[in-house]
Backbone and ligand atoms as CSV (ligand in chain L), in Angstrom:
chain,resi,resn,atom,element,x,y,z
A,1,MET,N,N,109.553,104.034,-1.821
A,1,MET,CA,C,108.744,104.973,-2.537
A,1,MET,C,C,108.798,106.329,-1.727
A,2,GLN,N,N,109.241,107.310,-2.515
A,2,GLN,CA,C,109.395,108.649,-1.890
A,2,GLN,C,C,108.207,109.293,-1.372
A,3,PRO,N,N,107.115,109.353,-2.194
A,3,PRO,CA,C,105.805,110.007,-1.691
A,3,PRO,C,C,105.433,109.380,-0.289
A,4,LEU,N,N,105.691,108.103,-0.056
A,4,LEU,CA,C,105.215,107.567,1.181
A,4,LEU,C,C,106.006,108.227,2.294
A,5,LYS,N,N,107.349,108.363,2.083
A,5,LYS,CA,C,108.117,109.010,3.174
A,5,LYS,C,C,107.559,110.447,3.464
A,6,ALA,N,N,107.261,111.158,2.429
A,6,ALA,CA,C,106.670,112.484,2.692
A,6,ALA,C,C,105.417,112.429,3.479
A,7,LEU,N,N,104.529,111.493,3.101
A,7,LEU,CA,C,103.347,111.252,3.854
A,7,LEU,C,C,103.545,111.032,5.280
A,8,PHE,N,N,104.621,110.157,5.513
A,8,PHE,CA,C,104.754,109.829,6.886
A,8,PHE,C,C,105.246,110.971,7.670
A,9,ALA,N,N,106.098,111.757,7.021
A,9,ALA,CA,C,106.616,113.056,7.728
A,9,ALA,C,C,105.500,113.979,7.988
A,10,LEU,N,N,104.552,114.103,7.053
A,10,LEU,CA,C,103.443,114.933,7.317
A,10,LEU,C,C,102.431,114.765,8.375
A,11,SER,N,N,102.304,113.277,8.513
A,11,SER,CA,C,101.470,112.915,9.433
A,11,SER,C,C,101.848,112.443,10.783
A,12,ILE,N,N,103.151,112.367,10.901
A,12,ILE,CA,C,103.693,111.863,12.177
A,12,ILE,C,C,103.357,112.868,13.326
A,13,GLY,N,N,103.136,112.343,14.404
A,13,GLY,CA,C,102.813,113.168,15.518
A,13,GLY,C,C,101.242,113.345,15.670
A,14,LEU,N,N,100.597,112.933,14.759
A,14,LEU,CA,C,99.074,112.865,14.816
A,14,LEU,C,C,98.540,111.534,15.382
A,15,THR,N,N,99.304,111.137,16.360
A,15,THR,CA,C,98.991,109.881,16.963
A,15,THR,C,C,97.525,109.772,17.503
A,16,LEU,N,N,96.884,108.722,17.280
A,16,LEU,CA,C,95.455,108.742,17.817
A,16,LEU,C,C,95.636,108.655,19.404
A,17,LEU,N,N,94.600,109.226,19.959
A,17,LEU,CA,C,94.508,109.303,21.399
A,17,LEU,C,C,93.746,108.137,21.830
A,18,LEU,N,N,94.246,107.413,22.965
A,18,LEU,CA,C,93.429,106.476,23.588
A,18,LEU,C,C,92.279,107.051,24.249
A,19,THR,N,N,91.170,106.577,24.010
A,19,THR,CA,C,89.953,107.108,24.733
A,19,THR,C,C,89.223,105.921,25.418
A,20,ALA,N,N,88.451,106.370,26.334
A,20,ALA,CA,C,87.591,105.282,26.846
A,20,ALA,C,C,86.605,105.078,25.911
A,21,CYS,N,N,85.973,103.954,25.987
A,21,CYS,CA,C,84.793,103.641,25.057
A,21,CYS,C,C,83.665,104.642,25.322
A,22,SER,N,N,83.494,105.540,24.324
A,22,SER,CA,C,82.586,106.633,24.605
A,22,SER,C,C,81.247,106.319,24.171
A,23,GLY,N,N,81.075,105.372,23.242
A,23,GLY,CA,C,79.741,104.970,22.816
A,23,GLY,C,C,78.882,106.118,22.339
A,24,ALA,N,N,79.463,107.034,21.576
A,24,ALA,CA,C,78.770,108.217,21.042
A,24,ALA,C,C,77.729,107.728,20.117
A,25,GLY,N,N,76.546,107.805,20.361
A,25,GLY,CA,C,75.512,107.427,19.359
A,25,GLY,C,C,75.103,108.448,18.435
A,26,SER,N,N,75.839,108.541,17.391
A,26,SER,CA,C,75.471,109.565,16.508
A,26,SER,C,C,74.487,109.086,15.550
A,27,ALA,N,N,73.808,110.030,14.801
A,27,ALA,CA,C,72.648,109.774,13.963
A,27,ALA,C,C,73.284,108.962,12.691
A,28,ALA,N,N,72.435,108.180,12.166
A,28,ALA,CA,C,72.902,107.558,10.940
A,28,ALA,C,C,73.126,108.493,9.834
A,29,PRO,N,N,74.444,108.475,9.298
A,29,PRO,CA,C,74.738,109.494,8.133
A,29,PRO,C,C,73.875,109.028,6.853
A,30,ALA,N,N,73.686,110.093,6.050
A,30,ALA,CA,C,73.201,109.885,4.699
A,30,ALA,C,C,74.142,109.167,3.965
A,31,GLN,N,N,73.925,107.956,3.420
A,31,GLN,CA,C,74.831,107.151,2.811
A,31,GLN,C,C,74.977,107.713,1.252
A,32,THR,N,N,76.260,107.869,1.001
A,32,THR,CA,C,76.665,108.291,-0.264
A,32,THR,C,C,77.653,107.263,-0.836
A,33,THR,N,N,77.705,107.102,-2.211
A,33,THR,CA,C,78.673,106.145,-2.622
A,33,THR,C,C,80.068,106.849,-2.823
A,34,VAL,N,N,80.935,106.289,-1.967
A,34,VAL,CA,C,82.291,106.694,-2.032
A,34,VAL,C,C,83.225,105.431,-1.747
A,35,ALA,N,N,84.235,105.348,-2.337
A,35,ALA,CA,C,85.161,104.190,-2.215
A,35,ALA,C,C,86.340,104.587,-1.375
A,36,ILE,N,N,86.603,103.969,-0.289
A,36,ILE,CA,C,87.767,104.121,0.587
A,36,ILE,C,C,88.693,103.016,0.410
A,37,THR,N,N,89.904,103.228,0.075
A,37,THR,CA,C,90.962,102.195,0.012
A,37,THR,C,C,92.032,102.544,1.101
A,38,MET,N,N,92.247,101.586,2.044
A,38,MET,CA,C,93.200,101.850,3.080
A,38,MET,C,C,94.550,101.128,2.823
A,39,ASN,N,N,95.722,101.944,2.902
A,39,ASN,CA,C,96.968,101.349,2.850
A,39,ASN,C,C,97.615,101.533,4.199
A,40,VAL,N,N,98.656,100.709,4.473
A,40,VAL,CA,C,99.365,100.802,5.747
A,40,VAL,C,C,100.819,100.839,5.545
A,41,LEU,N,N,101.493,101.428,6.550
A,41,LEU,CA,C,102.944,101.526,6.508
A,41,LEU,C,C,103.529,101.325,7.937
A,42,PRO,N,N,104.229,100.367,8.367
A,42,PRO,CA,C,104.716,99.280,7.401
A,42,PRO,C,C,103.548,98.255,6.858
A,43,ASP,N,N,103.807,97.571,5.973
A,43,ASP,CA,C,102.964,96.575,5.404
A,43,ASP,C,C,103.720,95.211,5.257
A,44,PRO,N,N,103.353,94.100,5.980
A,44,PRO,CA,C,102.073,94.066,6.954
A,44,PRO,C,C,102.376,94.866,8.273
A,45,PRO,N,N,101.264,95.433,8.731
A,45,PRO,CA,C,101.370,96.202,10.002
A,45,PRO,C,C,101.796,95.442,11.325
A,46,VAL,N,N,102.481,96.041,12.053
A,46,VAL,CA,C,103.032,95.330,13.226
A,46,VAL,C,C,102.693,96.157,14.566
A,47,VAL,N,N,102.739,95.694,15.672
A,47,VAL,CA,C,102.612,96.498,16.864
A,47,VAL,C,C,103.569,97.709,16.899
A,48,GLY,N,N,103.058,98.816,17.271
A,48,GLY,CA,C,103.772,100.124,17.250
A,48,GLY,C,C,103.047,101.135,16.383
A,49,ASP,N,N,103.897,102.142,15.970
A,49,ASP,CA,C,103.313,103.088,15.142
A,49,ASP,C,C,102.978,102.465,13.711
A,50,VAL,N,N,101.869,102.726,13.348
A,50,VAL,CA,C,101.427,102.413,11.898
A,50,VAL,C,C,100.847,103.620,11.137
A,51,LEU,N,N,101.307,103.861,9.971
A,51,LEU,CA,C,100.632,104.986,9.202
A,51,LEU,C,C,99.478,104.400,8.439
A,52,LEU,N,N,98.300,104.876,8.638
A,52,LEU,CA,C,97.168,104.356,7.942
A,52,LEU,C,C,96.894,105.541,6.863
A,53,TYR,N,N,96.723,105.268,5.652
A,53,TYR,CA,C,96.299,106.269,4.734
A,53,TYR,C,C,95.172,105.777,3.797
A,54,PHE,N,N,94.328,106.649,3.561
A,54,PHE,CA,C,93.123,106.279,2.907
A,54,PHE,C,C,92.992,107.081,1.547
A,55,ASN,N,N,92.760,106.407,0.656
A,55,ASN,CA,C,92.523,106.943,-0.740
A,55,ASN,C,C,90.964,107.049,-0.923
A,56,VAL,N,N,90.520,108.158,-1.053
A,56,VAL,CA,C,89.034,108.337,-1.093
A,56,VAL,C,C,88.471,108.915,-2.487
A,57,VAL,N,N,87.733,108.220,-3.117
A,57,VAL,CA,C,87.131,108.567,-4.430
A,57,VAL,C,C,85.723,108.458,-4.483
A,58,ASP,N,N,85.040,109.394,-5.207
A,58,ASP,CA,C,83.571,109.433,-5.291
A,58,ASP,C,C,83.178,108.363,-6.335
A,59,ASP,N,N,81.843,108.325,-6.603
A,59,ASP,CA,C,81.304,107.352,-7.580
A,59,ASP,C,C,81.721,107.708,-9.088
A,60,GLN,N,N,82.326,108.787,-9.320
A,60,GLN,CA,C,83.037,109.080,-10.609
A,60,GLN,C,C,84.469,108.827,-10.584
A,61,GLY,N,N,84.976,108.340,-9.538
A,61,GLY,CA,C,86.328,107.980,-9.595
A,61,GLY,C,C,87.251,109.205,-9.228
A,62,GLN,N,N,86.554,110.293,-8.796
A,62,GLN,CA,C,87.380,111.505,-8.491
A,62,GLN,C,C,87.637,111.531,-7.129
A,63,PRO,N,N,88.845,112.071,-6.775
A,63,PRO,CA,C,89.275,112.205,-5.424
A,63,PRO,C,C,88.362,113.151,-4.584
A,64,VAL,N,N,88.062,112.774,-3.442
A,64,VAL,CA,C,87.084,113.423,-2.550
A,64,VAL,C,C,88.035,114.379,-1.744
A,65,ALA,N,N,87.983,115.655,-2.079
A,65,ALA,CA,C,88.823,116.666,-1.416
A,65,ALA,C,C,88.234,117.377,-0.238
A,66,ALA,N,N,89.023,118.009,0.592
A,66,ALA,CA,C,88.641,118.891,1.728
A,66,ALA,C,C,87.562,118.118,2.530
A,67,ALA,N,N,87.822,116.994,2.791
A,67,ALA,CA,C,86.819,116.252,3.770
A,67,ALA,C,C,87.354,116.139,5.204
A,68,GLU,N,N,86.400,115.955,6.125
A,68,GLU,CA,C,86.816,115.754,7.523
A,68,GLU,C,C,86.794,114.218,7.602
A,69,VAL,N,N,87.920,113.596,7.951
A,69,VAL,CA,C,88.063,112.086,7.984
A,69,VAL,C,C,88.324,111.729,9.425
A,70,ASN,N,N,87.321,111.156,9.991
A,70,ASN,CA,C,87.621,110.711,11.419
A,70,ASN,C,C,87.798,109.141,11.438
A,71,VAL,N,N,88.838,108.706,12.181
A,71,VAL,CA,C,89.239,107.350,12.125
A,71,VAL,C,C,89.068,106.766,13.418
A,72,MET,N,N,88.420,105.648,13.501
A,72,MET,CA,C,88.323,104.990,14.907
A,72,MET,C,C,88.875,103.546,14.764
A,73,ALA,N,N,89.616,103.236,15.630
A,73,ALA,CA,C,90.345,101.880,15.698
A,73,ALA,C,C,89.771,101.133,16.915
A,74,ASP,N,N,89.323,99.927,16.774
A,74,ASP,CA,C,88.697,99.186,17.750
A,74,ASP,C,C,89.235,97.802,17.886
A,75,HIS,N,N,89.942,97.413,18.936
A,75,HIS,CA,C,90.501,96.148,19.021
A,75,HIS,C,C,89.281,95.227,19.454
A,76,THR,N,N,88.928,94.574,18.419
A,76,THR,CA,C,87.525,93.864,18.577
A,76,THR,C,C,87.564,92.589,19.393
A,77,GLU,N,N,88.743,92.120,19.738
A,77,GLU,CA,C,89.038,90.995,20.595
A,77,GLU,C,C,88.859,91.473,22.169
A,78,MET,N,N,88.787,92.773,22.353
A,78,MET,CA,C,88.687,93.163,23.747
A,78,MET,C,C,87.515,94.215,23.801
A,79,SER,N,N,86.956,94.425,24.978
A,79,SER,CA,C,85.970,95.442,25.129
A,79,SER,C,C,86.380,96.690,25.476
A,80,GLY,N,N,86.078,97.697,24.753
A,80,GLY,CA,C,86.410,99.059,25.205
A,80,GLY,C,C,87.787,99.648,24.836
A,81,MET,N,N,88.454,98.820,24.057
A,81,MET,CA,C,89.822,99.320,23.642
A,81,MET,C,C,89.749,99.943,22.243
A,82,THR,N,N,89.458,101.275,22.392
A,82,THR,CA,C,89.200,102.042,21.094
A,82,THR,C,C,90.123,103.250,21.077
A,83,MET,N,N,90.542,103.689,19.810
A,83,MET,CA,C,91.262,104.981,19.622
A,83,MET,C,C,90.503,105.747,18.622
A,84,GLN,N,N,90.707,107.040,18.651
A,84,GLN,CA,C,90.077,107.882,17.611
A,84,GLN,C,C,90.874,109.136,17.414
A,85,GLY,N,N,90.813,109.495,16.056
A,85,GLY,CA,C,91.384,110.701,15.667
A,85,GLY,C,C,91.182,111.119,14.307
A,86,ASN,N,N,91.583,112.248,13.906
A,86,ASN,CA,C,91.261,112.794,12.554
A,86,ASN,C,C,92.469,112.578,11.679
A,87,ALA,N,N,92.251,112.051,10.472
A,87,ALA,CA,C,93.286,111.975,9.432
A,87,ALA,C,C,93.520,113.279,8.825
A,88,THR,N,N,94.666,113.584,8.409
A,88,THR,CA,C,94.979,114.885,7.854
A,88,THR,C,C,94.994,114.762,6.254
A,89,ASP,N,N,94.443,115.839,5.648
A,89,ASP,CA,C,94.393,115.886,4.229
A,89,ASP,C,C,95.700,116.022,3.570
A,90,GLN,N,N,96.109,115.013,2.833
A,90,GLN,CA,C,97.403,115.177,2.041
A,90,GLN,C,C,97.266,115.581,0.677
A,91,GLY,N,N,95.996,115.882,0.242
A,91,GLY,CA,C,95.757,116.304,-1.127
A,91,GLY,C,C,95.360,115.009,-1.945
A,92,LYS,N,N,94.839,115.371,-3.111
A,92,LYS,CA,C,94.303,114.351,-4.085
A,92,LYS,C,C,93.607,113.215,-3.469
A,93,GLY,N,N,92.770,113.586,-2.578
A,93,GLY,CA,C,91.916,112.362,-1.890
A,93,GLY,C,C,92.562,111.437,-0.930
A,94,ILE,N,N,93.821,111.846,-0.560
A,94,ILE,CA,C,94.473,111.020,0.453
A,94,ILE,C,C,94.501,111.582,1.727
A,95,TYR,N,N,94.160,110.907,2.828
A,95,TYR,CA,C,94.230,111.312,4.053
A,95,TYR,C,C,94.961,110.305,4.944
A,96,ALA,N,N,95.723,110.868,5.971
A,96,ALA,CA,C,96.673,109.887,6.648
A,96,ALA,C,C,96.696,110.178,8.156
A,97,ILE,N,N,96.872,109.132,8.950
A,97,ILE,CA,C,96.960,109.370,10.340
A,97,ILE,C,C,97.917,108.198,10.805
A,98,THR,N,N,98.702,108.475,11.773
A,98,THR,CA,C,99.615,107.577,12.523
A,98,THR,C,C,98.907,107.153,13.783
A,99,THR,N,N,98.978,105.843,13.900
A,99,THR,CA,C,98.218,105.204,14.914
A,99,THR,C,C,99.121,104.362,15.679
A,100,ASN,N,N,99.096,104.441,17.083
A,100,ASN,CA,C,99.938,103.399,17.866
A,100,ASN,C,C,99.179,102.212,18.256
A,101,PHE,N,N,99.453,101.166,17.555
A,101,PHE,CA,C,98.713,99.872,18.024
A,101,PHE,C,C,99.641,99.149,19.083
A,102,SER,N,N,98.962,99.112,20.304
A,102,SER,CA,C,99.731,98.496,21.405
A,102,SER,C,C,99.580,97.083,21.416
A,103,MET,N,N,98.747,96.521,20.641
A,103,MET,CA,C,98.503,95.081,20.798
A,103,MET,C,C,98.187,94.439,19.380
A,104,ALA,N,N,98.661,93.268,19.211
A,104,ALA,CA,C,98.524,92.425,18.124
A,104,ALA,C,C,97.068,91.981,18.047
A,105,GLY,N,N,96.582,91.532,16.847
A,105,GLY,CA,C,95.264,90.896,16.778
A,105,GLY,C,C,94.480,91.617,15.640
A,106,ARG,N,N,93.137,91.314,15.878
A,106,ARG,CA,C,92.283,91.880,14.895
A,106,ARG,C,C,91.622,93.258,15.348
A,107,TRP,N,N,91.765,94.280,14.383
A,107,TRP,CA,C,91.204,95.571,14.744
A,107,TRP,C,C,90.221,95.902,13.667
A,108,LYS,N,N,89.189,96.570,14.002
A,108,LYS,CA,C,88.293,97.238,13.138
A,108,LYS,C,C,88.536,98.802,12.961
A,109,ILE,N,N,88.794,99.176,11.796
A,109,ILE,CA,C,89.131,100.480,11.485
A,109,ILE,C,C,87.728,101.098,10.899
A,110,THR,N,N,87.169,102.072,11.497
A,110,THR,CA,C,86.113,102.715,11.014
A,110,THR,C,C,86.204,104.107,10.548
A,111,VAL,N,N,86.092,104.404,9.223
A,111,VAL,CA,C,86.391,105.583,8.756
A,111,VAL,C,C,85.219,106.438,8.414
A,112,GLN,N,N,85.013,107.614,8.861
A,112,GLN,CA,C,83.874,108.382,8.671
A,112,GLN,C,C,84.387,109.688,7.879
A,113,ILE,N,N,83.682,109.892,6.674
A,113,ILE,CA,C,84.094,110.994,5.855
A,113,ILE,C,C,82.904,111.854,5.728
A,114,LYS,N,N,83.356,113.167,5.901
A,114,LYS,CA,C,82.293,114.193,5.774
A,114,LYS,C,C,82.762,115.437,4.922
A,115,ASN,N,N,82.100,115.923,4.032
A,115,ASN,CA,C,82.327,117.180,3.592
A,115,ASN,C,C,80.977,117.846,3.213
A,116,GLU,N,N,80.967,118.902,2.538
A,116,GLU,CA,C,79.665,119.624,2.286
A,116,GLU,C,C,78.739,118.883,1.558
A,117,ALA,N,N,79.370,117.876,0.743
A,117,ALA,CA,C,78.542,117.211,-0.288
A,117,ALA,C,C,78.064,115.806,0.236
A,118,LEU,N,N,78.888,115.231,1.116
A,118,LEU,CA,C,78.571,113.840,1.415
A,118,LEU,C,C,78.908,113.461,2.837
A,119,GLU,N,N,78.458,112.366,3.232
A,119,GLU,CA,C,78.733,111.786,4.539
A,119,GLU,C,C,78.700,110.260,4.391
A,120,TYR,N,N,79.718,109.660,4.836
A,120,TYR,CA,C,79.998,108.267,4.561
A,120,TYR,C,C,80.760,107.605,5.558
A,121,LYS,N,N,80.453,106.295,5.872
A,121,LYS,CA,C,81.139,105.458,6.878
A,121,LYS,C,C,81.433,104.212,6.378
A,122,GLN,N,N,82.664,103.712,6.608
A,122,GLN,CA,C,82.993,102.402,6.105
A,122,GLN,C,C,84.004,101.663,7.248
A,123,ASP,N,N,83.598,100.440,7.384
A,123,ASP,CA,C,84.558,99.525,8.202
A,123,ASP,C,C,85.520,98.810,7.510
A,124,ILE,N,N,86.667,98.740,8.078
A,124,ILE,CA,C,87.927,98.075,7.327
A,124,ILE,C,C,88.536,97.168,8.389
A,125,ASP,N,N,88.697,95.896,8.013
A,125,ASP,CA,C,89.399,94.978,8.975
A,125,ASP,C,C,90.938,95.162,8.864
A,126,LEU,N,N,91.537,95.200,9.929
A,126,LEU,CA,C,93.051,95.217,9.941
A,126,LEU,C,C,93.665,94.207,10.995
A,127,ILE,N,N,94.604,93.440,10.538
A,127,ILE,CA,C,95.205,92.428,11.472
A,127,ILE,C,C,96.654,93.058,11.710
A,128,ILE,N,N,96.854,93.280,13.065
A,128,ILE,CA,C,98.279,93.765,13.525
A,128,ILE,C,C,99.024,92.610,13.867
A,129,GLN,N,N,100.201,92.459,13.325
A,129,GLN,CA,C,100.943,91.234,13.751
A,129,GLN,C,C,101.918,91.439,14.787
L,1,CU,CU,CU,93.570,95.119,23.171
């Protein structure tokens, strides 16, 4: 699929940075109805660089544009192994980020979406093989 290759090229280099468990206790966001679908490349995802891309639509099924999309990855089988970064806007409600998963296992991907109209957070499970 050619569009995916383009996506990968656009988002490569935006590798998530390893951070210590910061435990930033942010205020609870105003919940708005947004649907986030995550896709991965390669699929199934394996240890190493994985492109995560998110398709974000509102409750009318319209793409959510110009949002700030923060992605956190937490290796839930270990304490304090988290990564965080911002996905880049690819247009049409698609946001992408390349993440280097150094360990196989169960990860929790937390996606936080913000624009002038909404603020929304969703957890998505991801198994790295
Ligand atoms: Cu780990």
